[in-house]
TILO-565890 format. One record per atom (N, C-alpha, C): residue number from 1; atom name; z, y, x. Coordinates in steps of 0.2 Angstrom, whole numbers, plus 5000, padded with zeros to 4 digits. Layout:
BEGIN
R pos site    z    y    x
R NUM   CA    Z    Y    X
...
REM end
This chain:
BEGIN
R pos site    z    y    x
R   1    N 5000 4991 5048
R   1   CA 4993 4989 5048
R   1    C 4991 4984 5044
R   2    N 4988 4983 5039
R   2   CA 4988 4978 5034
R   2    C 4979 4976 5033
R   3    N 4979 4970 5031
R   3   CA 4972 4968 5031
R   3    C 4969 4971 5024
R   4    N 4962 4971 5023
R   4   CA 4960 4973 5017
R   4    C 4962 4970 5011
R   5    N 4960 4972 5005
R   5   CA 4963 4968 4998
R   5    C 4958 4962 4999
R   6    N 4962 4956 4995
R   6   CA 4959 4951 4994
R   6    C 4952 4951 4992
R   7    N 4948 4947 4994
R   7   CA 4941 4947 4991
R   7    C 4936 4952 4995
R   8    N 4939 4957 4999
R   8   CA 4934 4961 5003
R   8    C 4932 4957 5009
R   9    N 4925 4958 5011
R   9   CA 4922 4955 5017
R   9    C 4927 4956 5023
R  10    N 4925 4952 5028
R  10   CA 4928 4952 5035
R  10    C 4927 4959 5037
R  11    N 4932 4963 5039
R  11   CA 4932 4970 5042
R  11    C 4928 4971 5047
R  12    N 4927 4965 5051
R  12   CA 4922 4966 5057
R  12    C 4916 4968 5056
R  13    N 4914 4966 5050
R  13   CA 4907 4969 5047
R  13    C 4905 4975 5048
R  14    N 4911 4979 5047
R  14   CA 4910 4987 5046
R  14    C 4908 4989 5052
R  15    N 4908 4986 5058
R  15   CA 4906 4989 5065
R  15    C 4899 4993 5065
R  16    N 4894 4992 5060
R  16   CA 4887 4995 5060
R  16    C 4889 5001 5055
R  17    N 4895 5004 5054
R  17   CA 4896 5010 5051
R  17    C 4892 5015 5054
R  18    N 4888 5019 5050
R  18   CA 4884 5024 5054
R  18    C 4888 5030 5057
R  19    N 4885 5034 5061
R  19   CA 4889 5039 5064
R  19    C 4891 5044 5059
R  20    N 4897 5046 5060
R  20   CA 4901 5050 5055
R  20    C 4901 5057 5057
R  21    N 4902 5063 5053
R  21   CA 4902 5069 5055
R  21    C 4908 5070 5059
R  22    N 4907 5074 5064
R  22   CA 4913 5075 5069
R  22    C 4917 5083 5068
R  23    N 4913 5087 5065
R  23   CA 4916 5094 5065
R  23    C 4920 5094 5058
R  24    N 4925 5099 5058
R  24   CA 4929 5100 5052
R  24    C 4925 5102 5047
R  25    N 4921 5107 5049
R  25   CA 4916 5111 5043
R  25    C 4910 5107 5042
R  26    N 4908 5101 5045
R  26   CA 4902 5098 5043
R  26    C 4903 5091 5040
R  27    N 4909 5090 5036
R  27   CA 4910 5083 5033
R  27    C 4904 5081 5028
R  28    N 4904 5074 5027
R  28   CA 4899 5072 5022
R  28    C 4901 5066 5019
R  29    N 4897 5064 5014
R  29   CA 4898 5058 5011
R  29    C 4896 5052 5014
R  30    N 4900 5046 5014
R  30   CA 4897 5040 5016
R  30    C 4900 5036 5010
R  31    N 4896 5034 5005
R  31   CA 4897 5031 5000
R  31    C 4901 5036 4995
R  32    N 4907 5033 4994
R  32   CA 4911 5038 4989
R  32    C 4916 5042 4992
R  33    N 4917 5042 4998
R  33   CA 4923 5045 5001
R  33    C 4919 5052 5005
R  34    N 4922 5057 5004
R  34   CA 4920 5063 5008
R  34    C 4924 5063 5015
R  35    N 4921 5062 5021
R  35   CA 4925 5061 5027
R  35    C 4924 5067 5031
R  36    N 4930 5069 5034
R  36   CA 4931 5074 5038
R  36    C 4934 5073 5045
R  37    N 4931 5072 5051
R  37   CA 4934 5071 5057
R  37    C 4935 5078 5060
R  38    N 4942 5080 5061
R  38   CA 4943 5085 5063
R  38    C 4942 5087 5071
R  39    N 4938 5091 5072
R  39   CA 4936 5093 5079
R  39    C 4938 5100 5081
R  40    N 4944 5100 5085
R  40   CA 4948 5106 5086
R  40    C 4951 5104 5093
R  41    N 4951 5109 5098
R  41   CA 4954 5108 5104
R  41    C 4962 5106 5104
R  42    N 4965 5109 5099
R  42   CA 4972 5108 5098
R  42    C 4974 5102 5095
R  43    N 4969 5099 5091
R  43   CA 4970 5092 5087
R  43    C 4968 5087 5093
R  44    N 4964 5089 5098
R  44   CA 4961 5084 5103
R  44    C 4968 5083 5108
R  45    N 4971 5089 5109
R  45   CA 4977 5089 5114
R  45    C 4982 5085 5111
R  46    N 4984 5086 5105
R  46   CA 4990 5083 5102
R  46    C 4989 5075 5102
R  47    N 4981 5074 5100
R  47   CA 4981 5066 5099
R  47    C 4981 5062 5106
R  48    N 4979 5066 5112
R  48   CA 4979 5063 5118
R  48    C 4986 5062 5120
R  49    N 4991 5066 5117
R  49   CA 4998 5065 5119
R  49    C 5000 5059 5115
R  50    N 4998 5059 5109
R  50   CA 4999 5052 5105
R  50    C 4997 5046 5108
R  51    N 4991 5046 5111
R  51   CA 4988 5040 5113
R  51    C 4992 5038 5119
R  52    N 4995 5043 5124
R  52   CA 4997 5042 5131
R  52    C 5003 5037 5130
R  53    N 5003 5031 5134
R  53   CA 5008 5026 5133
R  53    C 5014 5030 5137
R  54    N 5014 5035 5141
R  54   CA 5019 5038 5144
R  54    C 5023 5043 5140
R  55    N 5020 5045 5135
R  55   CA 5023 5050 5130
R  55    C 5030 5046 5127
R  56    N 5036 5050 5127
R  56   CA 5042 5046 5124
R  56    C 5043 5048 5117
R  57    N 5048 5046 5114
R  57   CA 5049 5048 5108
R  57    C 5049 5054 5105
R  58    N 5053 5059 5109
R  58   CA 5052 5065 5107
R  58    C 5046 5069 5108
R  59    N 5042 5067 5113
R  59   CA 5036 5070 5114
R  59    C 5031 5068 5109
R  60    N 5032 5061 5106
R  60   CA 5028 5058 5101
R  60    C 5028 5061 5095
R  61    N 5035 5062 5094
R  61   CA 5036 5066 5087
R  61    C 5034 5073 5086
R  62    N 5035 5076 5092
R  62   CA 5032 5083 5092
R  62    C 5024 5084 5092
R  63    N 5021 5079 5095
R  63   CA 5014 5078 5094
R  63    C 5011 5076 5087
R  64    N 5014 5072 5085
R  64   CA 5014 5070 5077
R  64    C 5013 5075 5072
R  65    N 5019 5080 5073
R  65   CA 5021 5086 5069
R  65    C 5015 5091 5069
R  66    N 5013 5092 5077
R  66   CA 5008 5097 5078
R  66    C 5002 5095 5075
R  67    N 4999 5089 5076
R  67   CA 4993 5087 5073
R  67    C 4993 5086 5066
R  68    N 4999 5085 5063
R  68   CA 5000 5084 5056
R  68    C 4999 5091 5053
R  69    N 5000 5096 5055
R  69   CA 4998 5103 5052
R  69    C 4991 5104 5053
R  70    N 4988 5102 5058
R  70   CA 4981 5104 5059
R  70    C 4977 5099 5053
R  71    N 4979 5094 5053
R  71   CA 4975 5088 5048
R  71    C 4977 5091 5041
R  72    N 4983 5094 5039
R  72   CA 4985 5096 5033
R  72    C 4981 5102 5030
R  73    N 4980 5107 5036
R  73   CA 4975 5113 5035
R  73    C 4969 5112 5033
R  74    N 4966 5106 5036
R  74   CA 4959 5105 5034
R  74    C 4960 5100 5027
R  75    N 4964 5096 5026
R  75   CA 4965 5093 5020
R  75    C 4965 5097 5013
R  76    N 4968 5103 5015
R  76   CA 4969 5108 5008
R  76    C 4963 5112 5007
R  77    N 4958 5112 5011
R  77   CA 4953 5117 5010
R  77    C 4950 5116 5002
R  78    N 4950 5111 4999
R  78   CA 4947 5109 4993
R  78    C 4952 5110 4987
R  79    N 4958 5112 4988
R  79   CA 4963 5113 4983
R  79    C 4961 5119 4979
R  80    N 4963 5118 4972
R  80   CA 4961 5124 4967
R  80    C 4965 5130 4968
R  81    N 4963 5135 4968
R  81   CA 4967 5141 4969
R  81    C 4966 5146 4962
R  82    N 4970 5151 4962
R  82   CA 4969 5157 4957
R  82    C 4971 5163 4961
R  83    N 4969 5168 4958
R  83   CA 4970 5175 4959
R  83    C 4975 5179 4955
R  84    N 4978 5183 4959
R  84   CA 4984 5188 4955
R  84    C 4984 5194 4959
R  85    N 4987 5198 4955
R  85   CA 4989 5206 4958
R  85    C 4994 5206 4963
R  86    N 4993 5209 4968
R  86   CA 4997 5211 4974
R  86    C 4999 5217 4975
R  87    N 5005 5220 4975
R  87   CA 5006 5228 4977
R  87    C 5007 5228 4984
R  88    N 5003 5231 4988
R  88   CA 5005 5233 4995
R  88    C 5009 5240 4996
R  89    N 5011 5241 5001
R  89   CA 5014 5248 5003
R  89    C 5008 5254 5001
R  90    N 5002 5252 5001
R  90   CA 4997 5258 4999
R  90    C 4994 5257 4993
R  91    N 4993 5251 4990
R  91   CA 4989 5251 4984
R  91    C 4990 5243 4981
R  92    N 4987 5242 4976
R  92   CA 4987 5236 4973
R  92    C 4979 5232 4975
R  93    N 4980 5225 4976
R  93   CA 4974 5222 4978
R  93    C 4975 5215 4974
R  94    N 4970 5211 4977
R  94   CA 4970 5205 4973
R  94    C 4972 5199 4978
R  95    N 4977 5195 4977
R  95   CA 4978 5189 4981
R  95    C 4976 5183 4979
R  96    N 4977 5178 4983
R  96   CA 4975 5172 4981
R  96    C 4981 5166 4983
R  97    N 4982 5161 4978
R  97   CA 4986 5157 4979
R  97    C 4984 5150 4977
R  98    N 4988 5144 4978
R  98   CA 4986 5138 4975
R  98    C 4988 5138 4968
R  99    N 4983 5136 4963
R  99   CA 4984 5135 4956
R  99    C 4990 5130 4955
R 100    N 4991 5125 4959
R 100   CA 4996 5120 4958
R 100    C 4996 5116 4964
R 101    N 5002 5116 4968
R 101   CA 5003 5112 4974
R 101    C 5001 5105 4973
R 102    N 4998 5101 4977
R 102   CA 4997 5095 4977
R 102    C 5004 5091 4977
R 103    N 5003 5084 4976
R 103   CA 5010 5080 4978
R 103    C 5008 5076 4985
R 104    N 5013 5076 4989
R 104   CA 5013 5073 4995
R 104    C 5015 5066 4994
R 105    N 5012 5060 4996
R 105   CA 5014 5053 4996
R 105    C 5013 5050 5003
R 106    N 5018 5050 5006
R 106   CA 5018 5046 5013
R 106    C 5019 5039 5012
R 107    N 5015 5035 5015
R 107   CA 5016 5028 5015
R 107    C 5021 5025 5020
R 108    N 5026 5024 5018
R 108   CA 5031 5021 5022
R 108    C 5029 5015 5027
R 109    N 5032 5015 5034
R 109   CA 5037 5021 5035
R 109    C 5033 5026 5040
R 110    N 5027 5024 5043
R 110   CA 5025 5029 5047
R 110    C 5022 5035 5044
R 111    N 5021 5035 5038
R 111   CA 5019 5041 5034
R 111    C 5023 5046 5034
R 112    N 5029 5045 5035
R 112   CA 5035 5050 5036
R 112    C 5033 5054 5041
R 113    N 5030 5053 5047
R 113   CA 5029 5057 5053
R 113    C 5024 5062 5050
R 114    N 5021 5061 5046
R 114   CA 5015 5067 5044
R 114    C 5019 5072 5039
R 115    N 5024 5070 5036
R 115   CA 5026 5073 5030
R 115    C 5030 5080 5032
R 116    N 5033 5082 5039
R 116   CA 5036 5088 5039
R 116    C 5029 5093 5040
R 117    N 5024 5091 5043
R 117   CA 5017 5095 5044
R 117    C 5015 5098 5037
R 118    N 5016 5094 5032
R 118   CA 5015 5095 5025
R 118    C 5019 5101 5022
R 119    N 5026 5099 5023
R 119   CA 5031 5103 5021
R 119    C 5031 5110 5024
R 120    N 5030 5110 5031
R 120   CA 5029 5117 5034
R 120    C 5024 5121 5031
R 121    N 5019 5119 5028
R 121   CA 5013 5123 5026
R 121    C 5014 5123 5019
R 122    N 5017 5119 5015
R 122   CA 5018 5118 5008
R 122    C 5024 5117 5006
R 123    N 5029 5121 5007
R 123   CA 5036 5120 5006
R 123    C 5038 5118 4999
R 124    N 5034 5119 4994
R 124   CA 5036 5119 4987
R 124    C 5033 5111 4984
R 125    N 5029 5107 4988
R 125   CA 5026 5101 4985
R 125    C 5031 5096 4983
R 126    N 5029 5094 4977
R 126   CA 5034 5087 4976
R 126    C 5031 5081 4980
R 127    N 5036 5077 4981
R 127   CA 5035 5071 4986
R 127    C 5036 5064 4982
R 128    N 5032 5061 4983
R 128   CA 5032 5053 4980
R 128    C 5032 5049 4988
R 129    N 5035 5042 4986
R 129   CA 5035 5037 4991
R 129    C 5032 5031 4989
R 130    N 5029 5028 4993
R 130   CA 5026 5021 4992
R 130    C 5027 5018 4998
R 131    N 5031 5012 4998
R 131   CA 5032 5007 5004
R 131    C 5029 5001 5003
R 132    N 5025 4999 5009
R 132   CA 5020 4994 5009
R 132    C 5022 4990 5016
R 133    N 5024 4984 5015
R 133   CA 5024 4979 5022
R 133    C 5019 4974 5022
R 134    N 5018 4971 5027
R 134   CA 5014 4966 5029
R 134    C 5017 4959 5028
R 135    N 5016 4955 5024
R 135   CA 5018 4948 5025
R 135    C 5015 4944 5031
R 136    N 5020 4943 5035
R 136   CA 5017 4939 5042
R 136    C 5014 4934 5042
R 137    N 5015 4930 5035
R 137   CA 5012 4923 5035
R 137    C 5005 4923 5031
R 138    N 5005 4928 5026
R 138   CA 5000 4928 5022
R 138    C 4994 4934 5024
R 139    N 4998 4939 5027
R 139   CA 4995 4946 5029
R 139    C 4992 4949 5023
R 140    N 4995 4948 5018
R 140   CA 4994 4952 5012
R 140    C 4999 4958 5011
R 141    N 4997 4964 5009
R 141   CA 5001 4970 5008
R 141    C 5006 4968 5002
R 142    N 5012 4969 5003
R 142   CA 5018 4969 4998
R 142    C 5021 4975 4998
R 143    N 5021 4978 4992
R 143   CA 5025 4984 4991
R 143    C 5032 4983 4989
R 144    N 5036 4987 4992
R 144   CA 5043 4987 4991
R 144    C 5046 4993 4989
R 145    N 5042 4998 4988
R 145   CA 5045 5004 4985
R 145    C 5040 5008 4982
R 146    N 5041 5011 4976
R 146   CA 5037 5016 4973
R 146    C 5041 5022 4970
R 147    N 5040 5028 4971
R 147   CA 5044 5032 4968
R 147    C 5039 5038 4964
R 148    N 5032 5037 4963
R 148   CA 5027 5041 4961
R 148    C 5028 5041 4954
R 149    N 5028 5047 4950
R 149   CA 5029 5047 4943
R 149    C 5023 5044 4940
R 150    N 5025 5041 4934
R 150   CA 5020 5037 4931
R 150    C 5013 5041 4928
R 151    N 5015 5047 4927
R 151   CA 5008 5052 4924
R 151    C 5008 5058 4930
R 152    N 5002 5059 4934
R 152   CA 5003 5063 4938
R 152    C 4999 5070 4935
R 153    N 4996 5069 4929
R 153   CA 4994 5075 4925
R 153    C 4989 5078 4928
R 154    N 4984 5075 4932
R 154   CA 4979 5078 4935
R 154    C 4980 5082 4942
R 155    N 4986 5080 4945
R 155   CA 4988 5084 4951
R 155    C 4984 5081 4957
R 156    N 4982 5085 4961
R 156   CA 4979 5081 4968
R 156    C 4985 5079 4971
R 157    N 4983 5074 4976
R 157   CA 4988 5070 4980
R 157    C 4985 5070 4987
R 158    N 4990 5072 4991
R 158   CA 4988 5070 4999
R 158    C 4992 5063 5000
R 159    N 4988 5059 5002
R 159   CA 4991 5052 5004
R 159    C 4991 5052 5012
R 160    N 4997 5051 5014
R 160   CA 4998 5052 5022
R 160    C 5000 5045 5025
R 161    N 4996 5042 5029
R 161   CA 4996 5036 5032
R 161    C 4993 5037 5039
R 162    N 4997 5037 5045
R 162   CA 4994 5039 5051
R 162    C 4989 5034 5053
R 163    N 4989 5028 5052
R 163   CA 4984 5023 5055
R 163    C 4980 5020 5050
R 164    N 4974 5021 5049
R 164   CA 4969 5017 5044
R 164    C 4966 5012 5048
R 165    N 4969 5006 5048
R 165   CA 4966 5001 5053
R 165    C 4962 4995 5049
R 166    N 4964 4992 5044
R 166   CA 4961 4987 5040
R 166    C 4959 4991 5033
R 167    N 4963 4995 5031
R 167   CA 4963 4999 5025
R 167    C 4968 4995 5020
R 168    N 4971 4990 5022
R 168   CA 4974 4987 5016
R 168    C 4981 4991 5013
R 169    N 4984 4994 5018
R 169   CA 4989 4998 5015
R 169    C 4987 5004 5011
R 170    N 4981 5008 5014
R 170   CA 4980 5014 5011
R 170    C 4976 5013 5004
R 171    N 4972 5007 5004
R 171   CA 4969 5005 4998
R 171    C 4974 5003 4992
R 172    N 4979 5000 4995
R 172   CA 4984 4998 4989
R 172    C 4987 5004 4986
R 173    N 4989 5008 4991
R 173   CA 4993 5014 4988
R 173    C 4988 5018 4983
R 174    N 4982 5019 4986
R 174   CA 4977 5023 4982
R 174    C 4977 5020 4975
R 175    N 4976 5013 4974
R 175   CA 4976 5009 4969
R 175    C 4981 5011 4964
R 176    N 4987 5011 4967
R 176   CA 4993 5013 4963
R 176    C 4992 5020 4960
R 177    N 4991 5025 4965
R 177   CA 4990 5032 4963
R 177    C 4984 5033 4957
R 178    N 4979 5029 4958
R 178   CA 4973 5030 4954
R 178    C 4974 5028 4947
R 179    N 4979 5023 4946
R 179   CA 4981 5022 4939
R 179    C 4986 5026 4936
R 180    N 4987 5032 4939
R 180   CA 4993 5037 4937
R 180    C 4990 5043 4935
R 181    N 4983 5043 4934
R 181   CA 4981 5050 4931
R 181    C 4981 5056 4936
R 182    N 4979 5054 4943
R 182   CA 4978 5060 4947
R 182    C 4972 5064 4947
R 183    N 4973 5070 4951
R 183   CA 4967 5073 4952
R 183    C 4963 5070 4958
R 184    N 4962 5074 4963
R 184   CA 4958 5071 4969
R 184    C 4963 5067 4973
R 185    N 4961 5062 4977
R 185   CA 4966 5059 4981
R 185    C 4963 5060 4988
R 186    N 4967 5063 4992
R 186   CA 4965 5065 4999
R 186    C 4969 5062 5004
R 187    N 4966 5057 5008
R 187   CA 4970 5053 5012
R 187    C 4970 5057 5019
R 188    N 4976 5058 5022
R 188   CA 4976 5061 5028
R 188    C 4979 5056 5034
R 189    N 4975 5055 5039
R 189   CA 4976 5050 5044
R 189    C 4975 5053 5050
R 190    N 4979 5050 5055
R 190   CA 4978 5053 5062
R 190    C 4973 5048 5066
R 191    N 4972 5042 5065
R 191   CA 4967 5038 5068
R 191    C 4964 5033 5062
R 192    N 4958 5031 5064
R 192   CA 4954 5027 5059
R 192    C 4950 5021 5063
R 193    N 4949 5015 5061
R 193   CA 4945 5011 5063
R 193    C 4939 5010 5059
R 194    N 4933 5011 5061
R 194   CA 4927 5009 5057
R 194    C 4928 5004 5051
R 195    N 4932 4999 5053
R 195   CA 4933 4994 5047
R 195    C 4937 4996 5042
R 196    N 4942 5001 5043
R 196   CA 4946 5005 5039
R 196    C 4943 5008 5033
R 197    N 4938 5013 5037
R 197   CA 4935 5018 5034
R 197    C 4930 5014 5029
R 198    N 4927 5009 5031
R 198   CA 4923 5005 5026
R 198    C 4926 5002 5021
R 199    N 4932 4999 5022
R 199   CA 4936 4997 5016
R 199    C 4938 5001 5012
R 200    N 4941 5008 5014
R 200   CA 4942 5013 5009
R 200    C 4937 5015 5005
R 201    N 4930 5016 5008
R 201   CA 4924 5018 5005
R 201    C 4923 5013 4999
R 202    N 4922 5006 5001
R 202   CA 4920 5000 4997
R 202    C 4926 5001 4990
R 203    N 4931 5003 4992
R 203   CA 4936 5002 4987
R 203    C 4935 5007 4981
R 204    N 4932 5013 4982
R 204   CA 4931 5018 4978
R 204    C 4936 5022 4975
R 205    N 4942 5022 4979
R 205   CA 4949 5025 4975
R 205    C 4950 5032 4978
R 206    N 4948 5033 4984
R 206   CA 4949 5040 4987
R 206    C 4944 5044 4986
R 207    N 4944 5050 4986
R 207   CA 4940 5056 4986
R 207    C 4938 5058 4993
R 208    N 4943 5058 4997
R 208   CA 4942 5062 5003
R 208    C 4946 5059 5009
R 209    N 4944 5059 5015
R 209   CA 4947 5056 5020
R 209    C 4947 5061 5026
R 210    N 4953 5064 5028
R 210   CA 4953 5069 5034
R 210    C 4957 5065 5039
R 211    N 4954 5064 5045
R 211   CA 4956 5061 5050
R 211    C 4955 5064 5057
R 212    N 4960 5063 5062
R 212   CA 4959 5065 5068
R 212    C 4954 5063 5074
R 213    N 4952 5055 5072
R 213   CA 4948 5053 5075
R 213    C 4945 5046 5073
R 214    N 4939 5043 5072
R 214   CA 4938 5037 5071
R 214    C 4936 5033 5077
R 215    N 4941 5028 5080
R 215   CA 4940 5024 5085
R 215    C 4935 5019 5085
R 216    N 4935 5015 5090
R 216   CA 4930 5011 5092
R 216    C 4930 5004 5087
R 217    N 4936 5001 5087
R 217   CA 4936 4995 5082
R 217    C 4943 4992 5082
R 218    N 4945 4987 5079
R 218   CA 4951 4983 5079
R 218    C 4951 4977 5083
R 219    N 4957 4976 5086
R 219   CA 4958 4970 5090
R 219    C 4959 4963 5086
R 220    N 4960 4958 5089
R 220   CA 4962 4952 5086
R 220    C 4968 4952 5081
R 221    N 4972 4957 5083
R 221   CA 4978 4957 5078
R 221    C 4978 4964 5074
R 222    N 4972 4966 5073
R 222   CA 4972 4972 5069
R 222    C 4974 4979 5070
R 223    N 4975 4980 5077
R 223   CA 4978 4986 5080
R 223    C 4971 4990 5082
R 224    N 4971 4996 5081
R 224   CA 4965 5001 5083
R 224    C 4964 5001 5090
R 225    N 4959 5001 5092
R 225   CA 4957 5002 5099
R 225    C 4952 5008 5100
R 226    N 4953 5012 5105
R 226   CA 4959 5013 5109
R 226    C 4966 5015 5106
R 227    N 4966 5018 5101
R 227   CA 4971 5018 5097
R 227    C 4978 5022 5100
R 228    N 4983 5021 5098
R 228   CA 4990 5023 5101
R 228    C 4995 5019 5101
R 229    N 4995 5012 5098
R 229   CA 5000 5007 5098
R 229    C 5002 5008 5090
R 230    N 5008 5006 5089
R 230   CA 5011 5006 5083
R 230    C 5015 5013 5081
R 231    N 5011 5016 5077
R 231   CA 5015 5023 5076
R 231    C 5021 5024 5073
R 232    N 5023 5018 5069
R 232   CA 5030 5018 5066
R 232    C 5035 5016 5072
R 233    N 5033 5011 5076
R 233   CA 5038 5010 5081
R 233    C 5039 5016 5087
R 234    N 5034 5019 5087
R 234   CA 5034 5025 5092
R 234    C 5037 5031 5090
R 235    N 5037 5032 5083
R 235   CA 5041 5037 5079
R 235    C 5049 5035 5078
R 236    N 5050 5029 5078
R 236   CA 5056 5028 5075
R 236    C 5061 5023 5080
R 237    N 5056 5020 5084
R 237   CA 5060 5014 5089
R 237    C 5063 5009 5085
R 238    N 5060 5006 5080
R 238   CA 5062 5000 5077
R 238    C 5057 4996 5075
R 239    N 5057 4990 5075
R 239   CA 5052 4986 5073
R 239    C 5051 4985 5064
REM end
């Protein structure tokens, strides 16, 4: 969880963010980002498991994977499609398929927890990786890995980051991607704080945000409240 890019106002100023749409089929624009908060009983169930401090690593990983599939299902609604002829045992008919699979880009390390949900539904997607760490002295995002092609040639991108806290990591990654000729940048997150949503919106870098819940606020060390703790630590058991 990283601070907003240098020059952004104090993220606590975002507390006055207007009420956001809750239903998956009733997303709306706040500024430049189309926001979809997924409202589904199975998503709620998985998220409750992730929040529970008693959930062990195995249970946390399973719940993250379950929720990832639901989030990716919603995040792919706007992907471009094409029709083609299909022969059934009875006749020919028209089928629909993706015109081009998106690229999946998890932000390391916690973003890896969402990747299996993408690959399960879209097994042919190309995958790039962006690694960003927080400098504990300056609190500025520091990239340490980038395997995204120099030219995305208009391909849509699913940017995977479970926790949208201050928005520093996600806006940094979207900035890298925006400079590489992408199509739509669709951010997929488990949880977000209003401060992070506002920072992403101010950046003007992302086209869409699909998220499991927008929580109440950030605490004094930039953790989402009520949140679920550190997603990376709970997934992998390492700091």
